[in-house]
C-alpha positions as CSV (number, residue, x, y, z in Angstrom):
1,A,-13.9,-3.1,-11.7
2,A,-15.2,-4.5,-14.9
3,G,-12.7,-4.6,-17.6
4,R,-9.8,-4.8,-15.1
5,A,-8.0,-7.7,-14.9
6,C,-8.6,-9.6,-11.5
7,G,-5.4,-9.0,-8.7
8,A,-4.5,-5.6,-10.1
9,A,-5.7,-3.7,-7.1
10,L,-3.6,-6.4,-4.9
11,L,-1.0,-6.2,-7.0
12,G,-0.6,-2.5,-7.0
13,A,-0.8,-2.2,-3.4
14,R,1.9,-4.5,-2.8
15,T,4.0,-2.9,-5.5
16,I,3.6,0.2,-3.5
17,Q,4.7,-1.7,-0.6
18,E,7.5,-3.3,-2.0
19,G,8.8,0.5,-4.0
20,G,8.4,3.5,-1.7
21,A,10.3,5.9,-4.0
22,F,8.7,9.1,-4.5
23,E,9.5,12.6,-7.1
24,P,13.0,12.9,-7.1
25,W,13.8,10.8,-4.1
26,K,15.2,7.1,-4.0
27,R,13.5,4.3,-1.9
28,E,16.0,4.9,0.5
29,Q,15.8,8.4,1.2
30,V,12.3,7.6,1.7
31,E,12.9,4.7,4.1
32,L,15.3,6.9,5.8
33,F,12.8,9.6,6.3
34,C,10.5,7.3,7.6
35,I,13.1,5.7,9.9
36,D,14.1,9.4,11.2
37,N,10.6,10.1,12.2
38,L,9.6,6.7,12.9
39,V,6.7,6.2,10.5
40,M,5.5,2.8,10.1
41,V,3.4,2.3,6.7
42,E,1.0,-0.8,5.7
43,V,-0.9,-1.0,2.2
44,Q,-3.4,-3.4,2.2
45,C,-5.9,-4.4,-0.7
46,T,-9.1,-6.4,0.1
47,E,-12.4,-7.0,-1.5
48,E,-13.7,-3.8,0.0
49,L,-11.5,-1.3,0.0
50,L,-7.6,-0.3,-0.3
51,T,-6.2,1.0,3.0
52,F,-2.6,3.0,3.8
53,D,-2.0,2.3,7.9
54,F,0.3,4.9,9.0
55,T,1.5,4.3,12.5
56,F,3.5,6.7,14.1
57,P,4.1,9.2,17.1
58,T,2.6,12.2,18.0
59,T,5.3,14.1,19.4
60,P,8.0,16.1,17.7
61,S,11.5,13.8,16.2
62,P,14.2,14.6,17.7
63,P,16.4,17.8,16.7
64,L,18.3,16.7,13.1
65,E,21.5,18.6,14.8
66,P,22.9,19.0,18.6
67,G,20.7,22.2,19.8
68,G,18.4,22.4,16.6
69,A,14.9,22.8,16.0
70,P,12.6,19.5,16.8
71,G,12.0,17.8,13.1
72,P,8.7,17.5,12.2
73,T,6.1,15.6,14.0
74,G,4.6,12.2,13.1
75,T,1.6,13.8,11.7
76,E,3.0,16.1,9.6
77,S,5.4,13.3,8.0
78,V,2.5,11.0,7.6
79,F,0.8,13.6,5.5
80,Q,3.8,14.7,3.4
81,I,4.0,11.0,2.5
82,L,0.2,10.7,2.1
83,H,0.5,14.1,-0.2
84,Q,2.7,11.9,-2.2
85,I,0.8,9.2,-2.8
86,L,-2.3,11.1,-3.6
87,T,-0.7,13.5,-5.9
88,G,0.8,11.3,-8.2
89,G,4.3,11.3,-7.0
90,F,5.1,8.0,-6.1
91,K,7.5,6.4,-8.6
92,W,5.8,3.2,-9.5
93,E,9.2,1.0,-10.6
94,E,9.5,-1.8,-12.2
95,D,11.5,-3.9,-9.8
96,A,9.0,-3.4,-7.0
97,F,6.5,-4.4,-9.1
98,E,8.2,-7.8,-10.0
99,R,9.3,-8.2,-6.3
100,A,5.2,-7.6,-5.7
101,K,4.3,-10.1,-8.0
102,Q,6.8,-13.0,-7.1
103,G,5.5,-12.7,-3.3
104,L,2.0,-12.8,-4.2
105,V,3.1,-16.0,-6.3
106,Q,4.4,-17.4,-3.2
107,Q,1.7,-16.5,-0.9
108,H,-0.5,-18.2,-3.3
109,E,1.1,-21.0,-3.1
110,Q,1.4,-21.4,0.5
111,Q,-1.9,-20.9,0.5
112,T,-3.4,-23.5,-1.7
113,S,-0.5,-25.8,-0.6
114,S,-1.7,-26.3,2.6
115,M,-4.8,-28.5,3.6
116,E,-6.5,-25.5,5.1
117,G,-5.6,-22.9,2.7
118,A,-6.6,-25.2,0.2
119,A,-9.7,-26.2,1.9
120,T,-11.0,-22.5,2.3
121,E,-10.0,-21.4,-1.5
122,S,-12.1,-24.2,-2.1
123,L,-14.9,-23.2,-0.4
124,L,-14.9,-19.8,-1.0
125,A,-14.6,-20.3,-4.8
126,Q,-18.1,-22.7,-4.5
127,L,-19.6,-19.8,-2.2
128,V,-19.0,-17.0,-4.8
129,G,-19.5,-19.6,-7.8
130,G,-16.1,-19.2,-9.2
131,D,-15.7,-15.6,-9.1
132,A,-12.1,-14.5,-9.5
133,R,-12.3,-11.3,-8.2
134,F,-12.7,-13.1,-4.1
135,L,-10.1,-15.7,-5.1
136,S,-6.7,-15.6,-4.2
137,P,-4.7,-14.8,-7.9
138,G,-2.3,-17.7,-9.1
139,P,0.8,-17.0,-11.1
140,D,-1.0,-17.1,-14.2
141,A,-3.2,-13.9,-13.1
142,M,-0.3,-12.8,-11.8
143,S,1.5,-13.1,-15.5
144,E,-1.0,-11.2,-17.3
145,L,-0.9,-7.8,-15.0
146,S,1.5,-4.8,-16.1
147,L,2.6,-2.4,-14.5
148,A,0.7,0.0,-16.3
149,D,-2.6,-2.3,-15.2
150,V,-1.6,-2.5,-11.4
151,R,-0.9,1.5,-11.8
152,A,-4.2,2.1,-13.4
153,A,-6.2,0.0,-10.8
154,V,-4.9,1.5,-7.5
155,T,-5.1,5.1,-8.8
156,A,-8.7,4.6,-9.8
157,Q,-9.1,4.1,-6.2
158,L,-7.4,7.0,-5.3
159,D,-10.0,9.5,-7.0
160,P,-10.4,12.3,-4.2
161,A,-14.4,11.1,-4.7
162,N,-14.3,8.1,-3.5
163,L,-11.5,9.0,-1.0
164,E,-11.8,8.7,3.1
165,I,-9.1,9.9,5.4
166,S,-9.4,8.4,8.8
167,V,-7.7,10.0,11.7
168,V,-7.5,8.2,14.9
169,G,-5.6,9.0,18.1
170,D,-4.3,11.3,20.3
171,L,-3.5,14.2,17.7
172,P,-4.2,17.8,18.5
173,F,-7.2,19.2,16.3
174,D,-5.2,22.4,14.9
175,E,-2.2,19.9,14.1
176,V,-4.6,17.9,11.7
177,E,-6.4,20.7,10.3
178,R,-3.1,22.4,9.0
C-alpha cells in the first residue's frame, strides 16, 4: 500500500512465524499446544497475498490423561489459533521481529550472491521498472522497518472485509460450521 515501506508485510509474516505467543500464553505454551494437537502452521507473504497455511489431523487428539476425554480435534485447534491471530491476541515480540529481520537479510544475501538468484533479481527489476514492491528487500529496506510498521502492514491485511478462509480436506461440515 502507498505510504508503507516495502517489505513490511513480508517481514510481518516472518515475525508471526518466528513468534507465536498469544495473550496470555508464552510462545513455548503455544508451541506445545500445536505439538500436542499435531498442528503445523506456515505463514507466507507473496506479491499477491498473505497466507496462513495450517496442516492438522481431522481426528480428536489423544486424551490428556489415561481414561480421560479426547482432546480437541485438529479443526478446533486451528480455529482457536486463527481466532487469536484475527482478534488481536497475537503478541508482536521484539525478539521475534529481530530474528525475522535477520532471516530475511540472510535470505536476500543468499539469493543475490548466487548466479541464478542475481540473474533472476536483475531480470525481475528490469521487468517491473525497478519497483521495489516486487523485488527482494535488502538490508537497507529491512533496517528502515520497525515492529510497528510490520504490525500495521499485517493487521491491515487481516481486515475481515479483505479476508478469505478456505477449508480444504475431509472435514465434517457441522464441525467447520460450529
